[in-house]
C-alpha positions in Angstrom: 0.0 -0.2 -0.1 1.1 3.6 -0.7 -1.3 5.4 1.8 1.1 5.9 4.7 -1.5 7.8 6.9 -2.1 7.7 10.7 -5.5 5.9 10.4 -3.8 2.8 8.7 -0.9 2.4 11.6 -4.3 3.1 14.0 -6.1 -0.1 12.5 -2.8 -1.9 12.0 -2.3 -1.8 15.9 -5.8 -2.5 17.0 -6.0 -5.7 14.8 -2.4 -6.7 16.5 -3.6 -6.0 19.9 -7.2 -8.0 19.5 -4.5 -11.0 18.1 -3.0 -10.7 21.5 -5.9 -10.7 23.6 -8.3 -12.8 22.0 -6.4 -15.3 19.4 -9.5 -17.8 19.4 -11.3 -15.3 17.4 -9.4 -14.4 14.6 -10.0 -16.0 11.6 -7.6 -17.2 9.1 -8.5 -14.7 6.7 -8.0 -11.6 9.0 -4.2 -13.3 9.1 -4.0 -13.6 5.5 -4.8 -17.2 4.6 -6.7 -18.5 1.7 -5.2 -15.7 -0.8 -6.5 -12.7 1.2 -4.2 -9.7 2.3 -4.3 -9.8 6.4 -6.5 -7.3 7.7 -3.4 -4.8 8.3 -3.1 -4.6 4.5 -6.5 -4.0 3.6 -8.1 -1.1 3.1 -10.7 0.0 5.7 -14.0 1.3 4.2 -17.5 2.3 5.1 -20.8 2.9 3.4 -22.8 6.0 3.0 -26.3 6.1 2.1 -27.1 2.4 1.8 -30.2 1.7 0.1 -30.9 -0.5 -2.4 -28.2 0.8 -4.7 -26.0 1.3 -2.2 -26.1 -2.1 -0.8 -25.7 -3.7 -4.3 -22.6 -1.8 -5.1 -21.1 -2.3 -1.6 -21.4 -6.3 -2.2 -18.8 -5.4 -5.2 -16.3 -4.1 -2.6 -17.1 -6.6 0.0 -15.8 -9.2 -2.6 -12.6 -7.8 -3.0 -10.0 -9.3 -0.9 -8.3 -5.5 -0.6 -11.1 -4.4 1.3 -12.4 -4.5 5.1 -16.1 -3.2 5.6 -16.2 -1.9 9.1 -19.5 0.6 9.1 -22.3 1.7 7.4 -24.7 4.3 7.1 -28.3 5.4 6.6 -31.1 7.7 7.9 -33.7 5.0 7.7 -33.6 2.3 10.2 -34.8 -0.8 7.8 -31.6 0.4 4.9 -29.3 0.4 7.9 -30.2 -3.0 9.3 -30.2 -4.5 5.5 -26.5 -2.9 4.8 -25.2 -4.1 8.4 -26.5 -7.6 7.8 -24.8 -8.0 4.2 -21.2 -6.9 5.7 -21.9 -9.4 8.9 -23.1 -12.3 6.6 -19.9 -11.5 4.4 -17.8 -11.9 7.3 -19.7 -14.1 9.4 -19.4 -11.8 12.5 -21.4 -9.1 14.1 -18.8 -6.4 13.7 -20.1 -4.0 11.4 -21.0 -0.7 13.2 -24.1 1.1 12.2 -24.6 5.0 12.2 -27.5 7.3 11.6 -25.5 10.3 11.2 -22.6 9.5 8.6 -20.3 12.6 10.0 -19.4 9.9 12.9 -18.3 7.6 10.1 -16.0 10.5 8.9 -14.7 11.1 12.4 -13.2 7.7 12.6 -9.5 7.6 12.2 -9.3 3.9 11.2 -11.4 4.6 7.9 -9.7 5.2 4.4 -12.1 5.1 2.2 -15.9 5.4 1.6 -18.6 4.9 -0.8 -21.7 7.2 -1.2 -25.1 6.4 -2.4 -27.7 8.4 -1.2 -30.3 10.7 -2.8 -28.7 13.1 -5.3 -28.8 16.1 -3.3 -26.6 14.4 -0.5 -23.8 13.6 -3.1 -21.9 16.9 -2.9 -21.9 17.5 0.7 -21.0 13.9 1.6 -17.9 13.8 -0.8 -16.6 17.1 0.2 -17.0 16.3 3.7 -15.4 12.9 3.2 -12.3 15.0 1.3 -12.0 17.4 4.3 -11.9 14.0 6.5 -9.2 12.6 4.5 -11.0 9.7 3.1 -10.9 8.8 -0.4 -14.1 8.8 -1.9 -16.6 6.9 -4.8 -19.9 8.2 -5.3 -22.9 6.9 -7.1 -24.2 9.1 -10.3 -25.1 11.5 -11.0 -22.5 13.0 -9.1 -24.1 16.4 -8.1 -27.6 18.0 -8.0 -26.1 21.4 -9.5 -23.3 22.6 -11.8 -21.4 24.6 -9.1 -21.4 21.7 -6.5 -19.2 19.6 -9.1 -16.6 22.0 -9.2 -16.2 22.3 -5.3 -16.0 18.5 -5.0 -13.2 18.5 -7.8 -11.6 21.5 -5.8 -11.6 19.7 -2.5 -10.5 16.3 -3.9 -7.5 18.2 -5.0 -7.0 20.3 -2.3 -7.3 17.4 0.2 -5.2 14.8 -2.0 -7.8 12.6 -2.2 -8.6 9.8 -4.6 -12.4 10.7 -5.7 -14.4 9.3 -8.4 -18.0 9.0 -9.8 -20.2 5.8 -10.1 -20.8 5.8 -13.7 -19.9 2.2 -14.6 -21.9 1.8 -18.0 -19.8 4.6 -19.4 -17.3 1.9 -20.1 -19.1 -1.3 -19.4 -21.9 -0.6 -22.0 -20.3 2.1 -24.4 -17.0 1.1 -24.5 -17.2 -1.0 -27.0 -19.1 1.7 -29.1 -16.4 4.4 -28.0 -13.2 2.0 -29.2 -15.1 1.7 -32.7 -15.7 5.2 -33.2 -12.1 5.9 -32.2 -10.6 3.4 -34.1 -10.1 5.5 -37.4 -12.0 3.1 -39.4 -15.3 5.2 -39.7 -13.6 8.6 -40.1 -14.0 11.6 -38.2 -16.8 11.6 -35.2 -19.6 14.2 -36.2 -22.2 13.5 -33.5 -23.4 11.4 -30.8 -26.8 10.7 -29.7 -27.8 9.7 -26.0 -31.4 9.8 -24.7 -31.3 9.6 -21.0 -34.9 10.8 -20.2 -36.8 13.6 -18.9 -36.3 16.6 -16.0 -37.7 16.5 -12.7 -40.5 18.8 -11.4 -41.5 20.4 -8.4 -43.5 18.5 -5.6 -46.6 19.5 -4.0 -47.5 16.1 -2.0 -49.1 17.0 1.2 -47.5 16.1 4.3 -48.1 12.9 6.2 -47.1 11.5 9.8 -43.3 10.8 9.7 -42.6 7.1 9.5 -40.5 5.7 12.8 -38.1 4.2 10.3 -36.6 7.5 9.0 -34.8 10.6 10.1 -36.8 12.9 8.3 -35.0 16.3 8.7 -31.7 14.5 8.3 -32.6 12.6 5.1 -33.6 16.2 3.6 -30.2 17.5 4.8 -29.2 20.5 2.4 -33.0 20.4 0.6 -35.2 23.0 1.5 -37.8 21.8 4.3 -40.7 20.0 3.4 -43.5 17.9 4.8 -42.9 14.3 5.2 -44.4 12.1 2.3 -43.1 8.5 1.5 -43.3 9.2 -2.3 -40.4 12.4 -1.8 -37.8 9.8 -0.2 -38.9 6.7 -1.6 -36.3 4.9 -4.2 -38.9 3.9 -6.6 -37.3 4.3 -9.9 -38.4 6.6 -12.6 -40.5 10.0 -12.9 -43.9 8.4 -11.8 -44.1 10.6 -9.0 -43.5 7.9 -6.5 -39.9 8.6 -6.0 -37.3 11.1 -5.1 -36.0 11.3 -8.8 -39.1 12.7 -9.7 -38.6 15.8 -7.5 -35.9 18.7 -8.3 -35.3 19.4 -4.8 -33.6 15.8 -4.5 -32.8 15.0 -8.1 -32.1 16.1 -12.0 -34.6 13.3 -13.0 -33.8 11.0 -15.3 -31.5 13.5 -17.6 -29.1 13.1 -14.6 -29.8 9.6 -13.3 -29.4 7.9 -17.1 -27.8 10.9 -18.4 -24.5 10.0 -16.1 -24.5 6.8 -18.2 -25.4 7.7 -21.5 -24.2 11.4 -21.8 -20.9 10.0 -20.1 -20.4 7.5 -22.9 -21.1 9.7 -25.4 -18.5 12.0 -24.2 -15.9 9.5 -23.7 -16.1 8.6 -27.3 -16.1 12.1 -28.5 -13.2 12.7 -26.4 -14.6 15.7 -24.9 -15.5 14.5 -21.3 -12.7 16.9 -20.0 -14.7 20.2 -21.5 -18.1 21.0 -22.1 -20.3 22.5 -24.9 -20.2 26.0 -26.0 -24.1 25.8 -26.8 -27.3 24.0 -26.1 -30.4 24.3 -28.1 -33.7 23.4 -26.5 -35.8 21.2 -28.7 -37.7 23.1 -31.9 -39.3 22.1 -35.4 -38.9 18.8 -34.5 -35.3 18.9 -33.7 -34.1 17.6 -30.4 -32.3 19.0 -27.0 -28.9 19.5 -28.9 -25.4 20.4 -27.1 -22.9 22.1 -29.7 -19.3 21.9 -28.9 -16.3 24.2 -30.0 -15.2 21.4 -32.2 -18.0 21.6 -34.3 -19.4 18.2 -33.0 -22.6 17.8 -31.6 -24.7 15.6 -29.0 -28.3 15.1 -29.6 -30.9 14.0 -27.2 -32.5 11.0 -29.1 -32.5 7.4 -30.0 -30.1 6.3 -33.0 -26.7 5.1 -33.2 -24.2 6.0 -30.4 -22.1 7.7 -33.0 -22.7 9.3 -36.2 -19.2 9.5 -38.3 -18.0 10.3 -41.7 -17.8 6.6 -42.7 -20.9 5.2 -41.4 -22.9 4.8 -37.9 -21.4 3.0 -34.8 -23.4 1.2 -32.2 -22.8 0.1 -29.0 -24.6 -3.3 -29.9 -22.8 -4.1 -33.2 -19.4 -3.6 -32.2 -17.2 -5.8 -30.6 -13.3 -3.9 -31.2 -12.1 -3.5 -27.7 -8.9 -2.4 -28.6 -8.2 1.2 -26.9 -7.1 3.6 -29.6 -4.4 6.1 -28.0 -5.8 9.0 -25.9 -9.0 7.0 -24.8 -8.8 6.1 -21.0 -9.7 2.6 -19.8 -9.8 1.0 -16.4 -6.8 1.1 -14.7 -4.4 -1.5 -13.4 -6.2 -4.2 -15.7 -9.3 -4.1 -13.5 -12.5 -5.2 -14.9 -15.1 -3.2 -13.3 -15.3 0.5 -11.8 -15.1 -0.7 -8.6 -11.8 -2.8 -9.1 -10.4 0.4 -10.9 -11.2 2.4 -8.1 -9.5 0.2 -5.5 -6.5 0.0 -7.7 -6.5 4.1 -7.7 -6.8 4.0 -4.1 -3.9 1.8 -3.4 -1.4 3.6 -6.4 -3.0 7.0 -6.2 -3.6 7.2 -9.9 -6.3 8.7 -11.3 -9.4 6.7 -11.7 -11.1 6.0 -14.9 -13.9 8.6 -13.5 -12.5 10.6 -11.9 -14.4 13.4 -9.8 -13.5 15.9 -13.0 -14.9 13.7 -15.9 -18.0 12.9 -13.8 -18.4 16.9 -12.9 -18.1 17.4 -16.9 -20.7 14.6 -17.4 -22.8 15.8 -14.7 -22.8 19.5 -16.2 -23.9 18.3 -19.3 -27.0 16.8 -18.1 -27.8 20.3 -15.7 -27.3 22.2 -18.7 -29.8 20.0 -20.6 -32.4 20.8 -17.9 -31.9 24.2 -17.6 -32.2 24.9 -21.4 -35.4 22.8 -20.8 -36.6 25.1 -18.3 -35.8 28.4 -20.0 -36.8 27.2 -23.3 -34.1 29.3 -25.2 -30.8 28.9 -26.8 -28.0 29.0 -24.3 -24.4 30.1 -24.3 -21.9 28.4 -22.0 -18.3 29.1 -21.4 -17.1 25.5 -20.4 -13.7 27.2 -18.9 -15.3 29.7 -16.4 -18.1 27.2 -16.2 -20.9 30.0 -16.5 -23.5 31.2 -18.7 -22.4 33.7 -21.4 -24.9 37.0 -21.2 -27.7 35.3 -19.7 -27.9 36.4 -15.7 -31.4 34.1 -15.1 -29.6 31.2 -16.6 -26.7 31.8 -14.5 -29.0 31.9 -11.2 -29.5 28.2 -11.9 -25.7 27.2 -11.8 -26.2 26.5 -8.3 -28.8 26.9 -5.5 -29.3 27.8 -1.8 -28.6 24.9 0.7 -30.3 24.5 4.2 -28.5 25.4 7.2 -26.0 23.9 8.4 -25.4 22.1 5.2 -22.7 24.1 3.3 -19.7 22.9 1.4 
């Protein structure tokens, strides 16, 4: 390991002390048998926001011999119990600590890394707080609720020297073949990309109901505006059917950001534009779809169709199997075959992960720009260097939004 910090030393000492005091409960795996590194060499990890998706991805970390999960967090008791049971079931003990408030996890000196999967309005707060606490952090997509949050995450990761990544595994695992094929040179210049993630969120006017005993409602809201409890505000029901948090603009960017993290991420990766942003966003008009125009002259259109339109023909992820990576196109680090494996490798080596927060932020920005153009119903000029709209103060006010105290980043 190349992470010489006090938290790792503290953990090593605690394991050593336990081995001396209670040798009969130390498993062979803890001592490094069966191809598993000894506990002193594993990355100590916790999970924050452990609903269905969070617990699912946590399972991928649990399956890594380089990881030791020691704690989980959620503001809903049922989610917290389910996540702890999964961890304890994996390790065949009852050692996983549970926390309603994630800040108690970040205050622990023995934890090196956290994985975050709360609703979207919590992503930036948890990531910035994790970086400040000296933890490496990976967060589910979409990276942010607003454009400005993304730059704050990137700045925090760089300032505190943290490995920080977004969780858009489909960028490579679904769309990597198409990106490689489009960049292989066989089809000439890439002219345009197509991606259709889904629609924007809407305001929520659900009436209040008695707060469930299962949830800390004030803590679930966190930085979002205060609102009365209703189970459809906080449910993880998928889609924009009004029964889950992704429907509501206080908590999510809707399907535009949810699937956009995957589909726009894949499109930008193939276009080799995931380090920048568009210069113009044109809302749907006269039968034309929402369209992003880049300084290169290439476009990204929100519609179905081939992944990439090239001078020499169309490229689709379902028909292309060329996995050779062209020069300049990024792939998973260290030979990893998954986003989780890539992140673990980078925590160990301090390399930039495939979905480093800069690239994840740029993808999320494209999603947010689309929602803003749909809301304002006019063409917008965007400066991808200064990350602000050009000559449009109304649009600029939508780059960020107020946060409910005390939740500031």
